[in-house]
N, C-alpha and C positions, 0 to 999 in steps of 0.2 A: 657436307652440312647437314648437322641432324635436326629436325624439327620435332618438338616434343610437343604434341598435342595433348592439353588439358579435358579431362573427361568432366562435362558438364554434370552437376548433380541439382537435383530437385531436394531440398530439404523440406518446403511447405507447399501444401494443394492447398486452394481455395474452393470453398463449395456453398454454395447460397443456404442460409439458414433455411429456407423453408426444405430444401431437398435433405436437410441435416435433421429436421423434423419430421419428415415421411420415413428417414430411415431408422429412427430412435423411435418411432411407433408401430413400425414393423418389429424389430426386436425386442420391442416391450411386449407387443402378443404374440411375439413366439416363447418370449421366456414365463409367460403367464396362461401360454396354452400345455406347456411341460408341466410345471408343477400342477394345474389344476386337471388337467385330462391325462397325461401321459404318467406322472408319478402316481398317481394312485393304483395303477395296473400293477404295479409294485408287491401287492397285495395279495393278487388272485395267480401269478403265474410263481410256476414253481422251478423251472428252470434257472440253476442259477448263472447261467452267462448272460440270459434275455435281462434277468435281476440286477445284474453289474451294469449290463449296457443302459440300462434307464437311470441309473445312480447317478452313471459318467456323462452323460445327455444334460441331466438337471444340471449337473455343476459345470460345464460346456457350458448353458444356455444362461447361466447366472452370470457367468466368466464375461460372454460376449454383454452383457447386457450391463456390467460394470465398466465395461471401457466405452459402450457406446454414450452412456450416461456422463463420461468426464468430457464427452466433445462436446457438450452443448454448457460448457464450463469456462469462464472467463476471468481474469482478475481483473480488481476491481482498480490494480495501479494505475488504468489511463483515464478511469472517469476521475479519481483523487487528482491527477496531477489539473485535468485540467478543471476542476472545482478550486485548486489553490491556486492557478495562474486568475481563474477571472475575480475570485476573493480579492486579490491583490488590485485588480485594476478598479472593483468598486472603489475597493477603498483610498484609491489614489485621487481618483472622482469626488468623493466625499471629503477628503481632506484630514481621513483618519489614517492613522498609523495601527497597524497590526501585526499580529506573526501567528501564519495559520501552520499548525501542527500538523501531519495524518499519521495515523497509527493500522496496522492491519491491511494494508494495499493489496498483501497477497493473499486476502480471502477469496476464494473463488464463488463465482454467483450464475446462477445459466442468464443466460443471454435478455432471453424475454424479461426477466426480475429490473436487470440492470437498465435495460431499455426505459422501464414502468417507474425508473426511481432518480431517474437524470433528470428533469424537471424539477421534480421535489427538492433535489438536494440543491440544485442553483439555488431556489428562492430562499430554503433553508440559511443558506451562507449570506445571500441578501440581506435575510432578515436581521441574520447575527450582526452584520456589520453597520446594517443604517440606524435599524432599533434598539440594538446591544448596545454595542459598543462606542461609549462615549470618544470627543474629538481630545486630542492631546494635554490642551489645557484644562480640561474639565476634569480626566482623570489625576492630572497633578494633583489639585483642590481637593481630591477625593483620597488620597493619599495612596493612589494605585502609578502602576507604571507608567509610563508614557506610552507604552504600546499595548494597545489590546490583544487577547489571545481569543483565537479561535481555534476549535479541536474536533477535526474530522476524525471518530476512529471506528472500525467496523469489528468485531469478533463473534464468536461462535457462543450461543448459551443455548446446553441441550440441543432440542431440535429445530434449531433458529440461530439464522444469521441477525446479528445487533448493530444499524450504523447510527453511529450517534452525533449530533454537530450539539457542543456547548460551548458558550461564549463568558467571559468572564465581566460581563456589560452591566447595564443596568439593571436587567431583569425588567418581569410584566409587572407594568401598573395596573395589578387586579381593579382599584377601584376606575381608573379610566377605563377597562374593557365594561367596568360593570353600566356605568354611566350612559356611555355609547348605544350599551346594548340594551337599557333602556328607552333610551330616543328612538332606538329603531324596532322596539316593541317583541325584542326578542327573550328578554324577561320582563315578568309583570309587577315585583318588588325588587328595590334598587338598593335595599338592606338584607338581601339573601345571601347566604353565605354559599359560596361557589366553590365545586372542588375542581382538580388541574382537569377534570374529565370536562367538566361543564365550562371553565377557559376555553379548554380544544374547540369542545363545539361551537361555542363562540366563533373563535377567532377563525373558524374553516366554515361560517358561514359566506354562502357567495356574496360580493360584494362588501363585506364589510372591513373597516379600518380605523385604526384610532388616529393615523393622522389627518391634518385638515388642509395638508396643502399635497397637489401630486406631482413627483418627481421622475427623470425618468427610472431611478432604482426604485420605487415602492409607493405608496399610498392611491394604489389605481383598486384597490379593494378585491383585486385578485391574488392568490397563491398561496394560503392554507386550506381553503379547499380542495386545490388540486394537488395538492402533498396528501391529504387524506383520501381522499378518490383513487388516485393511482397505486397508492401502497395497498388500500384493503380492495383494489380489483385485481389483485393478486393472491390474494386471503393474507395478509400480512394487517398488520394494525400501529396505530403512532401514539407516543408517550409524552406527554407533556410535565416539564418541571421545573420552576423557577424560583428564582431566590433574589428579595429584593436588595439591589446593590451590587448584588453578585455575580448574577448571570442568570442564563437559561440554556437547557437541555432539552433538547428535543432527540425521541429515538424512532428509529422504524424499526421495525418488527416484521421480520420477513422469514416464512415459512422455507424450510429446504423443500426443493423438489422433489421429484422422482429418485428416489436410490435403494441402495441396496444395504440391510444392517441385520447385525446379529441379536438377536432376540429370544428371550424367554417368551413362550408360548402358554397360555394360560387359559382355563374357561371361568369366567365369571358369571354365576347361573345358566344362562343357555346360550352365552356371547362370548365368541373369543378374542382375545388379544392380546398384543403383539408390548412386550415392554423392553427397551433398548437395554441388553444386558452389561451396559457399562454402569446402570444407574441402578441394579441392583444389586444392594446388600446380602441379604442372607433371606433364606425360605425355612418358617417354622412350621411347625405342626403342629396342629388346634391344641392338643392335648397337651404341649409343651409350653405352654402362655397363659397365662389370664389377662382376658380383658375385663375392662373394668368402665364404668359408667363417672362423666364427670359434668356433671349438669345434660345438655344435650349431645355431648360427643362421649367419642367412646377412645380409650385409651389401651396400652400397652405399655410394659416394662422389658426395654430390654438393656444388660451391662448398666444397670443404674440409671437408663435414661428413662424419661418416658417419651412416647412418642403417642401422637394424634393416629386415629383410626380414620383414612378414608374407605366410606363404605359403598362402594361403585353401582350396588343394586338398590340405593337410594338416589343417588345423584343423578343416576342415569332412568331412574324409574322400570327398572327391571323386574320379572319376578324375584319374589327371594329363594334363598336357598342356602341349606348350610355348608359354612363353608369347612373345607378342612386344612386346609392351608392359610398365613399370614404372611405376605413377603415385604420386606424393609425396603425403601427406597430411600435415596439418596438426592433430594435435589439442591444443591450446593452445599450450604453448611445445615443444613437442616436435616430432616430424615421423617420420613412417615411410612406406616404399614399399610397394604390393603388385603383383606379377607378374598380368596380366590377358593374356586369349587374344585380344580381339578388342575396339576401341575402337566403338561405336553410334549415338555423338553426344551431344548436351544437349537434355533437355525438361523441361515442366510433365508429372510423376507425380502418381498419387494415391498416398498410402501409408495403408494401413490398419494398427489394431493386430495383433500377432501371436495367435495363439488358445496357451492356456495351455499346450498342447502342444510349443511352439516358445519359448517365452520363455525358456529358458535355455540357449540354443543363441548361444554366443559370436559377437559382432562381426552378430548378426543382431537388427535393430532393429524391422523391419517386413517387410508384405506392400506390394511397389511393381506396382499395374497401369498395366505400359506399353506405349504408343500401339501398337497395331497387331503386338503381339506377345505372347510368353507370358507366365505372372505372372511375377515378380524377387523379390528380396530389399533390404532398404534396408540397405547396410553402415551399420554404428554403431560405429566406431572404439574409442571410450569403451567400449564395454561386452564387453573383453576374456577373453581366454580366464583 
């Protein structure tokens, strides 16, 4: 009798997140050391073999860094499945009918960010179903489908991950929010016109609720403050939009964590900037274009299109210096031009998150570790002033 022994194969290895973070920090320090300390030696050694070795070492360190960075990422699919299940359970408790659609569940996000947004997203789903979606009989009277719709969607937008929760319910009653805010002393004038940022600020006040009755689902005055606090703790932001009788949309805007990115390196005044190469449309010499003033703004013309000029020397309050180039950037369907003093080339750079102190500076999206030079900043055109 012949017995065939089946070989045991292990396809996955479990590793503690703390140990993974240690590994990532070591690799990050290695890649930074090679870029900032080893690579500059290429300018002072004459031996071609040593120069080739330095270039290869830099390429290898970047490759290791890329691969270890991927280990920190996880799919949003398990979280979205959990949100969907909880949403249906909440709807059943409240006697409501909903159709919950999820999109973009294959988007990857680092585990720290995922853990930070679990509670915020759970609250947004509760809010959408409890506060937003009407009961079936109400919806039919309003000419809406019997089942309400809740959409949970994730997508990339430039250097950010956007997760939005949208419903087709009744929308936010701004007047009711104002009355409650006035009663609590959060606003001094009940007739004041509120922006959606103002409404969000009020809703995110600890203890604020427009519900008169406390239920198992809501009305306890906790929730939106947790949403805003958790998201901002990881360098993100929250945006709110609502349409009376049509629904509400809340977006969690999350920064991409440490990554490697192909970028155009430029000098603006005495500061280095890295611009994502996929956002660069053209580089124009100063002599080839005419800059015109339109009120307090400057514009240039390109292919019969008028482009606004964003002068970072003014925005960032740095020393003025004559510009040799204008770089045309694309932001969605819009284009902008920025003046630059010097073009230094294209390279793969390491991007690290901004410290809390710098997160509110317009147009700055991260710290750029640039090969053989000082640190610079990642330019994020979407993070406008």
